[in-house]
N, C-alpha and C positions, 0 to 999 in steps of 0.2 A: 105607248108607255105602259109598262106593266110593273106594278110596285110590289106585289106580294107573292111572287113565285117561290115555291119551295121544292128543293131537290133532296132526296134521301141519298146520303153518301154510303159507300160500301161498308163502313163500320156502324151504320144505323143512325148516325147523326143527321138531323135536318140542317140544310144550308139554305138560308133565305137570300134572294137576290132580286134586283130590280133591273129593268131594261128601258133604255131611252133612245131616242133618235130614229134613224132610218133602219127598218128591219133588214134591208139588203146593203146597209152601209159598211164601211170598214170597221171590223170588230175591235173594240178596245176594252180590256179589263181595267176597271176603275178601282183603285185601292183607296178607300176613303180614309179620312183623318181619324184622330182619336182625341176625345171620345165622340165620334159621330157614327154614321150608319149608312146603309144602302140608300137612304133618302138624300144624301149630300148632293148628288148631281141635280136635284131639283133647284138648286141655286141658279143653275143655268137654264135647265128645262129642255123639253123635247124640241122646241123650235130651233134653238141654237145648235143642238147636236145634229138635227136633220139638215140644217143649212150647211153645216160643215162636212156633211157626208159620213157621219159617224154612227155606228151602232154601239152604244155604251152599255156594258154589263157590270153592275156594281153589287157584289155580294156582301152581306153582313159577315164579319169575321166571327169565330166561335164565341158564344156567350153574349153576343151583341145583337140587338134587335130581335129577330125571330130565329136566329141560328143557335143551335145547341152548343153548350159549352164543351170544350175538349180539354181534358186533364193533361198536364205536363207538356203542353205543346211549346214548340219554339218556332222561330221564323221558317225553318226548313220544312215544317209540316204543311205550310200554306200551299206550295206548288202542287202537292198531291190533290188538294181540294180543287184547285184551279183547273188542273187537267181534267178531272172528272166532270166539272161543271161545263167546261168548254166543249168537251166531247159529247156531252148530253145535248148541247145546243148545235152540234154538227160543225164545230169550228176547230180546224186543225192548226191554223195560224192566226195570230192576233197580236196587237200591240198592247202595251201596258202603260198605264198612267198612275203614278202615286202622288197623292196630294198630302202635304204636311205629315201627319202620323201614318200615312200610307207609304211613306218613303221606303222603310225597311222591307215592306212586303213586295213592292215593285222591284227592289234591289235583289231580293232572294229569288224572284222569278228569273231575273236576268242572269243570276249565277247558276241556278239549278236546271232551268229548262230553256236554254237559249235557242235550241232547235225548233221550239214552238213559237218563237216570238218574231215579230216584225221590228217595230221601233219601241224603245223604252224611254219614257220621260218621267222625271221626278221634279215636281214643282213645290218649292218651300218645304223640302223633305226633311224629316227627322232622321238622325243617325244615333250614335251613342251619346245620349243626353247627360251622361256623367263624366264625359271627357273634359279636360280643362278648357278647351276651346268653347265648349258649351257653358259650363258652370261659371266661368269668369266673365261671360258676356251676356248672360241671361238677364232680362228685365223682370221686375216684380209684376205680377205674382207667379210668373212661370218658373222662376228659380225655386220658389216655395213648392210649386206643384211637383217638379221633378225630384227635388230633395225628399219630399214626402213619399213619392213613389219608390225611391230607393231605400230610405231609412225608416219612415213611419207610414207604411202602407195603410194602416188602419185610419189615419187622418184623411188620406185621399179617398178611401172607401166611404167614409162618412160624407165627404163633400159630394161624391158621385150619387150617393143615396139621397142627399138633399136635392140634387138636380131632378131626380125622379119625382120627388114630391112637389117641386116648384114648377116644373114645366108641364103645361097642359097640352096634351096631344089632341088634335082634332078628332071628334067622334065620327065614326062611320068610315066610309071609303075615301082614302087620300085623293084618289084620282078625281072623285066627284067634288071634293072640297076645292081642289086646285082649279078645276074647270069653272067653278062658280066664282072664285076669287082671284083668278089668274092676273088680272090687271091691277089689283090693289094690294096683293101680298108683298110686303117688304122682304128683302133678302134676310134681314135679321130674324124675322119670324120663321122663315123656312129653315134657317140654320138652327134655331132653337128646336124645331121639330126633329131635325136630324139628330141633335144631341139627345132629345127626349126619347127618341126611338132607341138610341144606343143603350140607355140605362133602363129600358123597359123591364128587363129581367132582374134588375138590381145592379150592384157594383162589381160582381165577381168577374164577368167577362171583360168589361172595359178596364178594370184594374189590372188584370193579367196582361191585357193588350199594352197598356202603358208601361208596365214594369219590365217588359221585354227590352225597352229602350234604355234601361239603367242597369243592365247586367250583361255578362259575357254573351255575345251572339254565337249561334251555332253554325254560322258560316262567315266567311271573310269577304267583304266587298271587293277586295283585290282579286277575288276569283272571277270577277266579271270581265269578260273579254268581248262582249257584244257592245256595239255603240250605245252610249248612254248620254242623254241630254239632261242637264240639270239647270233649272231656272230658279233663281233665288234673288230676293230683295236685299239690298245693301243695308237697309235700316231694320231688318228683321230682328226683333228682340225675343221672339218665341224660340226660334231656331237660328242662332247666330251664324252669320256668313263665314266666320273663321272656321267653324266646325265643318261646313260644307266644303270649303276650300281644302281643308285637310283631307277629306274623303276623296274629293275630285283628283287630288294629286296622287292618290294611291291606286286609282282605277285607270288602266292603260288607255282606254278609248273614251274617256269621259270628256264631255264638252260642258263648260260652265258658262251660263249666260246670266249676267247680273243686271238687275234693274236698280239704278242708283237712287231713284226718288221714292221707291216703294217700301212698304213695311209688310208684316205678316197679317194681312186682313182680307176679308171677303172681297172687297172692291178690287184689290190688286189681282186676285185670282180670276174674277169675272172679266176685268179689263184686258187681260193678256191671254184669254183662253184661245183666241184665234191663232196665236203663235204656238201654243201648246198643241193644238189640233194639227197644224201644219207639220210639226215635228213628229207627230204620231203616224202620219200618212206614209204609205210606201213611196219610194223615191220616184216612181214613174208618174205619180199623181201630183 
């Protein structure tokens, strides 16, 4: 496990990333949610990824965690950073996993760099959160969050800055803290750390990240022709199933797997991860 690696990109920006699991395992680019960070895979941890034969690489997106902000970026800028990162790690082929707010980033990789990808999996993934299928089915406070992102971003910026003040990140080395408290740390605390790391630089990066979901995208998911597996909970009020069904119907090779009893929460993600991992593996494994 490596938590605080930094790569300098061709335009001079720093890109922070974390690595988990087996160093020689099947490589997976993990697109974290929003507003979370490269620490999100700690919810599962090294042991789980190693058991499943995965090498998980999770970068902070621009302006999040320890990655530098990138002005005027859209989703389509992300694959350029991804290719540079993976080539720096010596990886020509890899799978992609998008969780929640990482859905659009996994999707744009599938659309723009299919020749580099093995499998693509999106679990509880976000799409256009201002479409009627989202707006009409969102639960509170998520309806307020996405409406603020679209219409009153200063309100969401204030809320994100409040998170920065309220969430106390552990002092010192994350790896050391985890090693000392591994058996006692609840998933809720690790999730808060991942969110706290996301707003470490303030609200600018996470706010930009979230606002991409409530404006016109710079690519069309219908461009995706590589196989795509979508896992989604029927009771999800953060990202309504109706929205995901609309998108799945527009993507030629999308497979939608629905969990009737689950909602959008950490436990569902943890409980079903073995299934996500299987879908990420090459067919011969």
